[in-house]
KOLLO-385137 format. One record per residue (C-alpha): chain; residue in three letters; x, y, z; residue number from 1. Coordinates in Angstrom, 2 decimals. Example, Ala and Ser with C-alpha at 12.3 -4.5 7.8 and 13.67 -1.06 7.14 Angstrom:
<r chain="A" resn="ALA" east="12.30" north="-4.50" up="7.80" resi="1"/>
<r chain="A" resn="SER" east="13.67" north="-1.06" up="7.14" resi="2"/>
***
This chain:
<r chain="A" resn="MET" east="-23.88" north="36.00" up="46.89" resi="1"/>
<r chain="A" resn="GLY" east="-22.70" north="32.57" up="48.89" resi="2"/>
<r chain="A" resn="ARG" east="-22.60" north="29.40" up="46.81" resi="3"/>
<r chain="A" resn="GLU" east="-25.71" north="28.33" up="48.73" resi="4"/>
<r chain="A" resn="THR" east="-27.79" north="31.48" up="47.83" resi="5"/>
<r chain="A" resn="LEU" east="-26.65" north="30.72" up="44.37" resi="6"/>
<r chain="A" resn="TRP" east="-28.08" north="27.49" up="43.80" resi="7"/>
<r chain="A" resn="LEU" east="-31.17" north="28.26" up="45.64" resi="8"/>
<r chain="A" resn="VAL" east="-31.44" north="31.34" up="42.88" resi="9"/>
<r chain="A" resn="VAL" east="-30.82" north="28.48" up="40.14" resi="10"/>
<r chain="A" resn="GLY" east="-33.37" north="25.71" up="41.83" resi="11"/>
<r chain="A" resn="PHE" east="-36.13" north="28.64" up="41.59" resi="12"/>
<r chain="A" resn="ALA" east="-34.78" north="30.11" up="38.16" resi="13"/>
<r chain="A" resn="GLY" east="-35.71" north="26.64" up="37.03" resi="14"/>
<r chain="A" resn="GLN" east="-38.62" north="26.09" up="38.87" resi="15"/>
<r chain="A" resn="LEU" east="-40.00" north="28.99" up="37.56" resi="16"/>
<r chain="A" resn="THR" east="-39.33" north="28.73" up="34.23" resi="17"/>
<r chain="A" resn="PHE" east="-40.33" north="25.08" up="33.99" resi="18"/>
<r chain="A" resn="THR" east="-44.11" north="26.09" up="35.41" resi="19"/>
<r chain="A" resn="GLY" east="-43.99" north="29.36" up="33.14" resi="20"/>
<r chain="A" resn="ARG" east="-44.73" north="26.51" up="30.11" resi="21"/>
<r chain="A" resn="PHE" east="-47.80" north="26.17" up="31.65" resi="22"/>
<r chain="A" resn="ALA" east="-48.66" north="29.58" up="31.70" resi="23"/>
<r chain="A" resn="LEU" east="-47.97" north="29.66" up="28.15" resi="24"/>
<r chain="A" resn="GLN" east="-49.57" north="26.40" up="26.97" resi="25"/>
<r chain="A" resn="TRP" east="-52.93" north="27.84" up="28.62" resi="26"/>
<r chain="A" resn="LEU" east="-52.59" north="31.50" up="27.21" resi="27"/>
<r chain="A" resn="TYR" east="-51.93" north="30.23" up="23.70" resi="28"/>
<r chain="A" resn="SER" east="-54.95" north="27.74" up="23.84" resi="29"/>
<r chain="A" resn="GLU" east="-57.10" north="30.26" up="25.28" resi="30"/>
<r chain="A" resn="TYR" east="-56.03" north="32.56" up="22.38" resi="31"/>
<r chain="A" resn="LYS" east="-56.62" north="29.74" up="19.82" resi="32"/>
<r chain="A" resn="LYS" east="-59.68" north="28.39" up="21.37" resi="33"/>
<r chain="A" resn="ARG" east="-58.29" north="25.07" up="21.89" resi="34"/>
<r chain="A" resn="SER" east="-55.95" north="22.94" up="22.70" resi="35"/>
<r chain="A" resn="LEU" east="-52.20" north="23.49" up="21.76" resi="36"/>
<r chain="A" resn="ILE" east="-48.72" north="23.17" up="22.43" resi="37"/>
<r chain="A" resn="PRO" east="-46.65" north="25.95" up="21.43" resi="38"/>
<r chain="A" resn="VAL" east="-42.72" north="25.52" up="20.55" resi="39"/>
<r chain="A" resn="GLY" east="-42.13" north="27.66" up="23.39" resi="40"/>
<r chain="A" resn="PHE" east="-43.41" north="25.39" up="25.70" resi="41"/>
<r chain="A" resn="TRP" east="-41.19" north="22.90" up="24.76" resi="42"/>
<r chain="A" resn="TYR" east="-38.13" north="25.29" up="25.14" resi="43"/>
<r chain="A" resn="LEU" east="-39.21" north="26.49" up="28.64" resi="44"/>
<r chain="A" resn="SER" east="-39.17" north="22.98" up="29.07" resi="45"/>
<r chain="A" resn="LEU" east="-35.87" north="22.30" up="28.12" resi="46"/>
<r chain="A" resn="VAL" east="-34.37" north="25.24" up="30.07" resi="47"/>
<r chain="A" resn="GLY" east="-36.23" north="25.11" up="33.28" resi="48"/>
<r chain="A" resn="SER" east="-35.07" north="21.00" up="33.14" resi="49"/>
<r chain="A" resn="ALA" east="-31.37" north="21.87" up="32.38" resi="50"/>
<r chain="A" resn="LEU" east="-31.83" north="24.29" up="35.56" resi="51"/>
<r chain="A" resn="LEU" east="-33.65" north="21.97" up="38.05" resi="52"/>
<r chain="A" resn="LEU" east="-31.31" north="18.87" up="36.78" resi="53"/>
<r chain="A" resn="ALA" east="-28.09" north="21.11" up="37.80" resi="54"/>
<r chain="A" resn="TYR" east="-29.57" north="21.88" up="40.86" resi="55"/>
<r chain="A" resn="ALA" east="-30.79" north="17.87" up="41.47" resi="56"/>
<r chain="A" resn="ILE" east="-27.08" north="17.07" up="40.56" resi="57"/>
<r chain="A" resn="TYR" east="-26.00" north="19.82" up="43.49" resi="58"/>
<r chain="A" resn="ARG" east="-27.94" north="18.38" up="45.74" resi="59"/>
<r chain="A" resn="GLU" east="-26.94" north="14.84" up="45.14" resi="60"/>
<r chain="A" resn="ASP" east="-30.61" north="13.77" up="44.79" resi="61"/>
<r chain="A" resn="PRO" east="-30.75" north="10.64" up="42.70" resi="62"/>
<r chain="A" resn="VAL" east="-34.46" north="10.74" up="42.35" resi="63"/>
<r chain="A" resn="PHE" east="-34.56" north="14.36" up="41.27" resi="64"/>
<r chain="A" resn="ILE" east="-31.77" north="13.46" up="38.70" resi="65"/>
<r chain="A" resn="VAL" east="-33.61" north="10.85" up="36.69" resi="66"/>
<r chain="A" resn="GLY" east="-36.73" north="12.29" up="36.58" resi="67"/>
<r chain="A" resn="GLN" east="-34.97" north="15.47" up="35.38" resi="68"/>
<r chain="A" resn="SER" east="-32.58" north="13.65" up="33.08" resi="69"/>
<r chain="A" resn="PHE" east="-35.92" north="11.98" up="31.39" resi="70"/>
<r chain="A" resn="GLY" east="-37.38" north="15.17" up="30.80" resi="71"/>
<r chain="A" resn="PHE" east="-35.18" north="16.90" up="29.36" resi="72"/>
<r chain="A" resn="ILE" east="-34.39" north="14.18" up="26.73" resi="73"/>
<r chain="A" resn="VAL" east="-38.30" north="14.23" up="26.02" resi="74"/>
<r chain="A" resn="TYR" east="-38.02" north="17.86" up="25.20" resi="75"/>
<r chain="A" resn="LEU" east="-35.16" north="18.00" up="23.73" resi="76"/>
<r chain="A" resn="ARG" east="-36.29" north="15.26" up="21.27" resi="77"/>
<r chain="A" resn="ASN" east="-39.48" north="16.93" up="20.67" resi="78"/>
<r chain="A" resn="LEU" east="-37.75" north="20.07" up="19.77" resi="79"/>
<r chain="A" resn="GLN" east="-35.93" north="17.77" up="16.94" resi="80"/>
<r chain="A" resn="LEU" east="-38.90" north="16.57" up="15.99" resi="81"/>
<r chain="A" resn="ILE" east="-40.84" north="19.74" up="15.37" resi="82"/>
<r chain="A" resn="ALA" east="-37.82" north="21.59" up="13.32" resi="83"/>
<r chain="A" resn="ARG" east="-37.58" north="18.40" up="10.88" resi="84"/>
<r chain="A" resn="GLN" east="-40.88" north="18.74" up="10.02" resi="85"/>
<r chain="A" resn="LYS" east="-40.47" north="22.46" up="9.43" resi="86"/>
<r chain="A" resn="GLU" east="-37.41" north="21.37" up="7.12" resi="87"/>
<r chain="A" resn="GLN" east="-40.05" north="18.75" up="5.57" resi="88"/>
<r chain="A" resn="GLU" east="-42.27" north="21.85" up="5.12" resi="89"/>
<r chain="A" resn="THR" east="-40.36" north="23.96" up="3.13" resi="90"/>
***
């Protein structure tokens, strides 16, 4: 597999993972019969964002880099807050 092909795979994997979070949120909300955001949403967001950020860095796209960098921080922070809440509940 060539370098360009590898980076296309990374980019598409990131986009697929990132899009999968919306499917997860929708199906989870349908299952619970109310709008909810499961923890998996934040993990998919983090992984998808990391893959897309790597792809953006490879492509040297400053707009894409800034956008994914900010999102990555938000997703990581949400996971930290969830972990902290679980610690306080136990």
